[in-house]
C-alpha positions as CSV (number, residue, x, y, z in Angstrom):
1,M,106.8,62.8,117.1
2,E,104.4,60.0,116.1
3,S,101.1,60.8,114.5
4,E,97.9,60.1,116.4
5,M,97.0,57.3,113.9
6,V,100.4,55.6,114.3
7,F,100.2,55.8,118.0
8,F,96.7,54.3,118.1
9,D,97.9,51.4,115.9
10,K,100.6,50.6,118.3
11,V,98.3,50.7,121.3
12,I,95.9,48.3,119.6
13,E,98.7,45.9,118.7
14,R,100.0,46.0,122.3
15,R,96.6,45.1,123.6
16,R,96.5,42.1,121.3
17,I,99.9,41.0,122.6
18,V,98.7,41.5,126.2
19,R,95.7,39.3,125.6
20,R,97.8,36.5,124.2
21,V,100.4,36.6,127.0
22,G,97.6,36.8,129.6
23,Q,96.1,33.6,128.2
24,V,99.3,31.7,128.7
25,R,100.8,33.4,131.8
26,R,97.6,34.9,133.2
27,V,99.3,38.1,133.7
28,K,97.1,40.8,135.3
29,W,97.6,44.3,134.2
30,S,97.1,46.9,136.8
31,V,94.8,49.8,136.1
32,A,97.7,52.1,136.2
33,I,99.6,50.2,133.5
34,V,96.6,50.0,131.2
35,A,96.0,53.8,131.8
36,A,99.5,54.5,130.5
37,F,98.3,53.3,127.1
38,M,95.1,55.2,127.0
39,V,94.7,58.3,124.9
40,T,92.1,61.0,125.4
41,V,91.1,62.6,122.1
42,C,89.7,66.1,122.3
43,V,87.9,67.0,119.1
44,A,87.5,70.8,118.7
45,V,84.0,71.8,117.6
46,P,84.1,74.6,115.1
47,P,82.4,77.8,116.2
48,T,79.1,78.5,114.6
49,A,78.0,81.8,113.1
50,T,74.3,82.5,112.8
51,V,73.1,84.0,109.5
52,T,69.5,85.1,109.4
53,V,68.0,86.3,106.1
54,D,64.7,88.2,106.0
55,P,63.4,88.5,102.4
56,A,60.6,90.8,103.6
57,Q,63.2,93.5,104.4
58,E,64.2,94.8,101.0
59,L,67.3,97.0,100.9
60,R,68.3,98.0,97.4
61,A,68.9,96.6,93.9
62,V,71.9,94.3,93.6
63,K,74.5,96.6,92.1
64,P,76.9,95.8,89.3
65,M,79.8,94.8,91.5
66,N,81.3,92.3,89.1
67,G,82.6,94.6,86.4
68,V,86.2,94.4,85.2
69,N,88.9,96.2,83.4
70,N,89.2,94.8,79.8
71,G,87.3,92.2,77.9
72,P,87.8,88.7,76.6
73,S,90.7,88.4,74.2
74,G,90.2,88.1,70.5
75,S,93.2,85.9,70.1
76,R,92.7,82.4,68.6
77,G,92.7,79.4,70.9
78,I,90.9,80.8,73.9
79,A,87.3,80.5,73.0
80,G,86.7,78.9,76.4
81,A,87.8,82.1,78.2
82,R,85.3,84.1,76.1
83,Q,82.5,81.6,77.0
84,L,83.4,81.8,80.7
85,Y,83.4,85.6,80.4
86,A,79.9,85.5,79.0
87,L,78.7,83.1,81.6
88,A,79.7,85.5,84.4
89,K,77.5,88.2,82.8
90,I,80.2,90.8,83.3
91,P,78.2,94.1,83.3
92,F,81.0,96.5,82.3
93,A,84.5,96.3,80.8
94,R,86.6,99.4,81.3
95,T,89.1,99.9,78.4
96,H,92.2,100.9,80.3
97,D,95.8,99.6,79.6
98,S,94.2,97.6,76.8
99,N,97.0,98.4,74.4
100,F,99.4,96.2,76.5
101,H,97.8,93.0,75.2
102,A,98.3,91.9,71.6
103,G,95.0,90.0,71.7
104,Y,93.1,93.3,72.0
105,G,95.1,94.9,69.2
106,G,98.3,96.0,71.0
107,P,99.6,99.6,70.8
108,H,96.9,100.5,68.1
109,T,94.0,100.1,70.5
110,V,91.8,102.5,72.5
111,D,94.3,105.2,73.6
112,I,93.6,108.6,72.0
113,T,97.1,108.6,70.5
114,A,96.4,105.2,68.9
115,V,93.0,106.1,67.5
116,F,94.1,109.6,66.4
117,P,97.9,109.2,65.7
118,S,98.7,112.7,64.5
119,F,97.5,115.4,66.7
120,D,98.1,118.0,63.9
121,A,95.6,116.2,61.6
122,D,92.1,117.4,60.8
123,E,89.8,116.0,63.6
124,N,86.8,116.4,61.3
125,D,88.3,114.1,58.6
126,P,87.6,110.3,59.1
127,A,90.9,109.6,57.4
128,S,92.7,111.1,60.4
129,Y,91.5,108.2,62.7
130,D,92.7,104.6,63.0
131,F,89.7,102.7,64.2
132,P,90.1,99.0,63.1
133,M,91.8,97.5,66.1
134,T,89.6,99.3,68.6
135,D,86.5,98.4,66.5
136,R,87.4,94.7,66.8
137,Y,88.2,94.8,70.5
138,L,85.0,96.6,71.4
139,T,82.9,94.2,69.3
140,T,84.5,91.3,71.1
141,I,83.4,92.9,74.4
142,T,79.8,93.6,73.3
143,N,79.5,90.1,71.8
144,A,80.1,88.7,75.3
145,G,77.1,90.6,76.5
146,T,79.2,93.2,78.3
147,E,78.8,97.0,78.2
148,V,81.9,99.0,77.3
149,F,83.1,101.6,79.7
150,F,85.3,103.7,77.5
151,R,88.4,105.4,79.0
152,L,89.3,108.5,77.0
153,G,93.0,109.1,77.5
154,Q,96.2,107.1,77.8
155,S,97.6,103.9,79.3
156,I,100.2,104.2,82.0
157,E,103.8,104.7,80.7
158,H,106.6,103.1,82.8
159,G,109.3,103.6,80.2
160,I,112.2,106.1,80.3
161,K,110.6,108.0,77.4
162,K,107.0,109.2,77.6
163,Y,104.7,109.5,74.5
164,G,101.1,110.2,75.2
165,I,100.7,111.3,78.9
166,Y,101.7,114.9,78.5
167,P,98.9,117.5,78.4
168,P,97.5,117.9,74.9
169,K,98.8,121.2,73.3
170,D,95.2,122.1,72.5
171,F,92.6,121.1,75.1
172,A,89.7,122.1,72.9
173,K,90.9,120.0,70.0
174,W,91.5,117.0,72.2
175,A,87.8,117.3,73.3
176,R,86.7,117.5,69.7
177,I,88.7,114.3,68.9
178,C,86.9,112.6,71.7
179,E,83.6,113.8,70.4
180,H,84.3,112.1,67.0
181,I,85.3,108.9,68.7
182,I,82.0,108.9,70.6
183,R,80.1,109.6,67.4
184,H,81.9,106.7,65.7
185,Y,80.8,104.2,68.3
186,N,77.4,105.5,69.1
187,E,76.2,107.3,66.0
188,G,77.8,105.5,63.1
189,W,80.2,108.3,62.1
190,A,83.1,107.2,59.8
191,N,81.5,103.8,59.0
192,G,81.0,103.2,62.7
193,F,78.6,101.6,65.1
194,R,75.6,102.1,67.3
195,M,76.9,100.5,70.5
196,N,75.1,102.9,72.8
197,I,78.2,103.2,75.1
198,R,76.9,105.2,78.0
199,Y,80.0,105.8,80.1
200,W,82.9,108.0,78.9
201,E,85.8,108.5,81.3
202,I,88.2,111.4,81.0
203,W,91.8,110.3,81.6
204,N,93.3,108.0,84.2
205,E,95.1,108.6,87.5
206,P,96.3,112.2,87.1
207,D,97.2,112.2,90.8
208,L,99.8,109.4,90.4
209,G,103.2,110.9,91.3
210,G,101.6,114.2,92.3
211,P,102.2,116.3,95.5
212,E,101.2,113.4,97.7
213,E,104.1,111.4,96.2
214,N,106.8,114.1,96.4
215,N,105.9,115.6,93.0
216,E,107.3,112.7,91.0
217,W,105.4,113.9,88.0
218,K,108.0,116.6,87.6
219,T,110.8,114.1,86.9
220,N,109.1,110.7,86.0
221,P,105.5,111.1,85.2
222,L,103.6,107.9,84.6
223,T,100.0,108.9,83.8
224,W,99.9,112.8,83.6
225,G,102.9,114.8,82.6
226,G,101.5,118.2,83.7
227,S,100.7,119.9,86.9
228,E,97.6,119.5,89.0
229,E,96.4,122.9,87.9
230,D,97.0,121.9,84.3
231,F,94.7,118.9,84.8
232,H,92.0,121.0,86.3
233,R,92.0,123.2,83.2
234,F,92.1,120.3,80.9
235,Y,89.3,118.4,82.5
236,T,87.1,121.5,82.6
237,V,87.4,122.0,78.9
238,A,86.9,118.4,78.0
239,A,84.0,117.7,80.3
240,R,82.1,120.9,79.3
241,H,82.5,120.2,75.6
242,L,81.5,116.5,75.7
243,K,78.5,117.1,78.0
244,E,77.3,119.9,75.8
245,R,77.5,117.6,72.7
246,F,76.1,114.5,74.5
247,P,73.8,115.6,77.4
248,H,72.3,112.1,77.5
249,L,75.6,110.3,78.1
250,M,77.5,109.8,81.4
251,I,80.6,112.0,81.2
252,G,83.0,111.8,84.2
253,G,86.4,110.8,85.6
254,P,89.1,111.3,86.4
255,A,90.0,107.8,87.7
256,L,92.1,109.0,90.6
257,C,94.6,106.5,92.0
258,G,93.5,107.1,95.6
259,Y,94.9,110.3,97.1
260,E,91.9,111.8,99.0
261,K,93.4,115.3,99.4
262,W,94.0,115.5,95.6
263,A,90.4,114.3,95.1
264,E,89.0,116.9,97.4
265,R,91.0,119.7,95.7
266,F,89.8,118.5,92.3
267,I,86.1,118.3,93.3
268,K,86.2,121.7,94.8
269,A,87.9,123.2,91.7
270,M,85.2,121.6,89.5
271,A,82.5,122.9,91.7
272,A,83.9,126.4,91.7
273,E,83.7,126.4,87.8
274,K,80.4,124.5,87.7
275,V,81.9,121.7,85.7
276,P,79.5,118.8,85.1
277,I,80.4,115.5,86.7
278,D,78.0,112.6,86.0
279,F,80.3,110.1,87.7
280,F,83.4,110.3,89.8
281,S,85.9,107.4,89.4
282,W,88.6,106.4,91.7
283,H,90.9,103.4,92.5
284,A,91.8,101.4,95.6
285,Y,94.4,98.7,96.0
286,R,94.2,97.3,99.6
287,P,94.6,94.1,101.5
288,S,91.1,94.1,103.0
289,P,87.7,95.6,102.2
290,E,87.5,97.8,105.2
291,P,89.8,100.6,104.1
292,I,88.1,100.6,100.7
293,I,84.8,101.3,102.4
294,V,86.3,104.2,104.4
295,T,87.5,105.8,101.1
296,A,84.1,105.2,99.5
297,K,82.4,107.1,102.3
298,N,84.9,109.9,102.2
299,I,84.5,110.3,98.4
300,R,80.7,110.3,98.8
301,R,81.0,113.0,101.5
302,M,83.1,115.2,99.2
303,L,80.8,114.9,96.3
304,D,77.7,115.6,98.3
305,A,79.3,118.6,100.1
306,N,80.2,120.2,96.8
307,G,77.0,119.9,94.9
308,Y,77.6,116.6,93.2
309,G,75.0,114.6,95.1
310,K,73.7,112.9,92.0
311,A,77.1,112.0,90.7
312,E,77.8,108.2,90.7
313,S,80.8,107.0,92.7
314,I,82.6,104.4,90.6
315,L,85.5,102.3,91.9
316,D,86.9,101.2,88.5
317,E,90.3,99.8,89.6
318,W,90.8,97.6,92.6
319,N,92.5,94.4,93.7
320,Y,94.5,92.9,96.5
321,I,97.7,94.7,97.3
322,R,99.6,94.4,100.5
323,S,102.4,96.8,99.3
324,W,103.8,97.9,96.0
325,T,107.4,97.1,96.8
326,E,108.7,94.2,98.9
327,D,105.4,92.3,98.9
328,F,104.8,92.4,95.2
329,A,105.5,88.7,94.6
330,Y,103.2,87.9,97.5
331,N,100.5,90.0,96.0
332,V,100.6,88.1,92.7
333,R,100.5,84.7,94.4
334,T,97.6,85.9,96.5
335,I,95.6,87.3,93.6
336,K,95.8,84.0,91.8
337,A,94.9,81.8,94.8
338,E,91.9,81.2,97.0
339,K,92.8,84.1,99.3
340,G,92.7,86.5,96.4
341,A,89.3,85.0,95.4
342,A,87.9,85.4,98.9
343,F,89.2,89.0,99.0
344,T,87.4,89.7,95.7
345,L,84.1,88.4,96.8
346,A,84.4,90.0,100.3
347,T,85.0,93.4,98.6
348,M,82.0,93.0,96.3
349,I,79.8,92.1,99.3
350,A,81.1,95.1,101.4
351,C,80.7,97.6,98.5
352,Q,77.1,96.4,97.8
353,S,76.1,98.1,101.1
354,A,78.5,101.0,100.8
355,P,78.2,104.3,98.8
356,V,79.7,102.7,95.6
357,D,77.6,102.4,92.5
358,I,79.8,100.3,90.2
359,L,82.9,98.2,90.7
360,M,85.4,97.2,88.0
361,Y,88.1,94.8,89.0
362,Y,91.6,95.2,87.7
363,D,92.2,93.2,85.6
364,A,90.7,90.7,83.2
365,R,93.6,91.3,80.8
366,P,96.3,88.6,80.8
367,T,98.6,90.1,83.5
368,A,99.9,89.6,87.0
369,Y,96.7,91.2,88.3
370,N,94.3,88.8,86.6
371,G,92.8,86.5,89.2
372,L,90.1,85.2,86.9
373,F,92.0,83.1,84.3
374,A,95.2,81.0,84.4
375,D,98.2,82.3,82.5
376,G,98.5,80.7,79.1
377,T,95.6,78.2,79.3
378,Y,92.9,80.7,80.4
379,D,91.3,78.0,82.6
380,P,89.2,79.6,85.4
381,L,91.0,80.3,88.6
382,K,89.2,80.4,91.9
383,G,89.0,84.1,91.5
384,Y,86.7,83.7,88.5
385,Y,83.9,82.3,90.7
386,P,83.1,85.5,92.6
387,F,82.1,87.1,89.3
388,Y,80.0,84.2,88.3
389,I,78.4,84.0,91.8
390,W,77.6,87.7,91.7
391,S,75.8,87.3,88.5
392,K,73.5,84.9,90.3
393,L,72.8,87.5,93.0
394,K,72.2,90.1,90.3
395,G,69.8,87.7,88.6
396,C,67.7,87.6,91.7
397,G,67.6,91.4,91.7
398,T,66.9,92.8,95.1
399,Q,69.2,92.7,98.1
400,V,67.5,91.8,101.4
401,A,68.5,92.0,105.0
402,A,71.0,89.4,106.3
403,K,72.1,89.5,109.9
404,V,75.4,87.9,111.0
405,E,76.2,86.9,114.6
406,N,79.3,85.4,116.1
407,A,81.7,85.9,113.2
408,K,83.9,89.0,112.5
409,D,85.4,87.6,109.3
410,L,82.2,86.5,107.6
411,Y,80.8,88.6,104.8
412,V,77.2,87.9,103.7
413,C,74.9,89.2,101.0
414,A,71.4,87.9,100.3
415,A,69.0,88.6,97.5
416,K,65.6,87.5,96.4
417,G,63.9,87.2,93.0
418,A,60.7,86.2,91.3
419,G,58.9,83.0,92.2
420,G,60.3,82.8,95.7
421,R,63.9,82.4,94.7
422,A,66.6,83.6,97.0
423,A,70.4,83.4,97.1
424,V,72.8,83.8,99.9
425,V,76.5,84.4,99.4
426,L,78.8,83.6,102.4
427,C,82.5,84.6,102.3
428,R,85.2,84.2,105.0
429,Y,88.1,86.4,104.4
430,T,91.1,87.5,106.5
431,D,94.5,89.0,105.6
432,N,96.0,87.2,108.6
433,D,97.7,84.1,107.2
434,N,98.1,82.7,110.7
435,R,94.4,82.5,111.5
436,N,93.3,78.9,111.0
437,G,90.2,76.9,111.9
438,S,86.8,76.1,110.5
439,L,83.6,78.0,110.9
440,L,80.1,76.6,110.6
441,A,77.6,79.1,109.1
442,A,74.0,78.3,110.1
443,V,71.8,79.9,107.5
444,S,68.0,80.4,107.9
445,V,65.8,82.2,105.4
446,A,62.5,83.4,106.9
447,G,59.3,82.5,105.1
448,L,60.8,80.7,102.2
449,P,59.9,77.1,101.2
450,T,62.9,74.8,101.3
451,A,61.9,72.4,98.7
452,R,65.2,72.8,96.8
453,I,68.4,74.0,98.1
454,T,71.7,73.9,96.3
455,C,75.2,75.0,97.5
456,H,78.4,75.5,95.7
457,L,81.5,75.7,97.8
458,T,85.0,77.1,97.1
459,D,87.8,76.4,99.5
460,P,91.3,75.1,99.5
461,C,90.0,71.7,98.2
462,R,87.1,72.8,96.0
463,A,86.4,75.2,93.2
464,H,82.6,76.1,93.0
465,T,81.9,72.4,93.8
466,E,78.3,71.3,94.6
467,F,78.1,70.6,98.3
468,P,75.2,68.7,99.9
469,L,73.3,70.5,102.6
470,E,70.9,69.1,105.2
471,I,68.0,71.1,106.5
472,K,67.8,70.9,110.3
473,D,65.5,73.0,112.5
474,G,64.9,75.3,109.5
475,C,68.6,75.9,108.9
476,V,71.3,74.7,106.6
477,T,74.9,74.7,107.9
478,V,77.8,75.5,105.6
479,P,81.3,74.7,106.7
480,L,83.8,77.4,105.8
481,E,87.5,77.2,106.0
482,R,89.6,80.4,106.1
483,N,89.3,82.2,102.8
484,A,86.4,80.0,101.6
485,F,83.1,81.1,100.1
486,A,79.8,79.6,99.2
487,L,76.7,80.3,97.1
488,V,73.5,78.9,98.6
489,E,70.4,79.0,96.4
490,F,66.8,78.5,97.6
491,E,64.0,77.7,95.3
């Protein structure tokens, strides 16, 4: 079928021929014949969503929604990635699965079995510890202006033989080992540091492969090689000891992989034993923000109902996952493209108004789940810009009310700062790959001068590219394709 432009060209040429022939033969074209060559063009007008921002209606502080797992690499040749990391003002870097990356120090990094290689050694002797690789890695993180969120435990083990994921043979000694690690990084013990690391997380995903997954932990454990009851006893000993030694620090966990029944049993067991929980950490891999918000509300309800109303709820692993099996290649392609970037920003926006205190994306480590930096070159992908954009919101400080009308797939967050500054983040996201079409977002900010407005747009053709906006009737209109997002700043 001919394109519209080719068809129009043929129509115009035919009209020229007709005029020439008419001049010689004075041929008269009937209206009907001329009409046969006429084309009616119907231009679809994109729907318009109305976004009304009210800076006078303050909601809450902008939360640290742009945290990540793992920091910038210490490897040579990627200084640009470290600079980009610093520019995004990443608030937290969780040290999980760090030993899979040679740039962090490889298998000699972070895990308890890496830092304390022989469990039978004297935990009070500095010579029993192997700190150098982890020292270097954590220094790289803090040099980027990011706070370390230290995971005390082990990385996931996919191999046929397991090494560090089984329950320690002495829970109390394991807790004392952790105590000395904390003292090394916060109190200078064993020629250490004073990093003031606040968050210390006990273990990772003990529920992976548990009863909700047909008790796979009995035959092929990946993260915890004991029973659920074993973990309850282990966590009780560790949390009590560390909180007693460091009452000013945030001691929590257990970084559950997402089974809410397991979570409720754990919380009830800890409440029955009056075990301190300063924060409860959990994970969610989903294809849209909505089910993540449902889980966040359920977690908050469980904590409040069991006496942990002051405990922070921290989602410290999350990313786009449609399924873990047949869709895995699709997941990876999505994470590294504009759809994954839009999902990331939409989730940050949704969690800002949900009962979640901190987010940490998985993963800034070079891996299939890294949507921030390109493999090998470490150039910024489109998924980097949600983290940079959020730092702009965080720089404003206070979330304000933003009302959205006429758009179900538009996520919006607005914030204001000193000197009349304001920022509005707009993000269109849908997991439906068949939904096409543009949307116009008409944004108005009540009571703010509009002397200077800047917009940076990310869509299939742009990557945080400055986009000119025109003020009309007190509004600016931002065009958004599917899975596009924009930062609009008012000064």
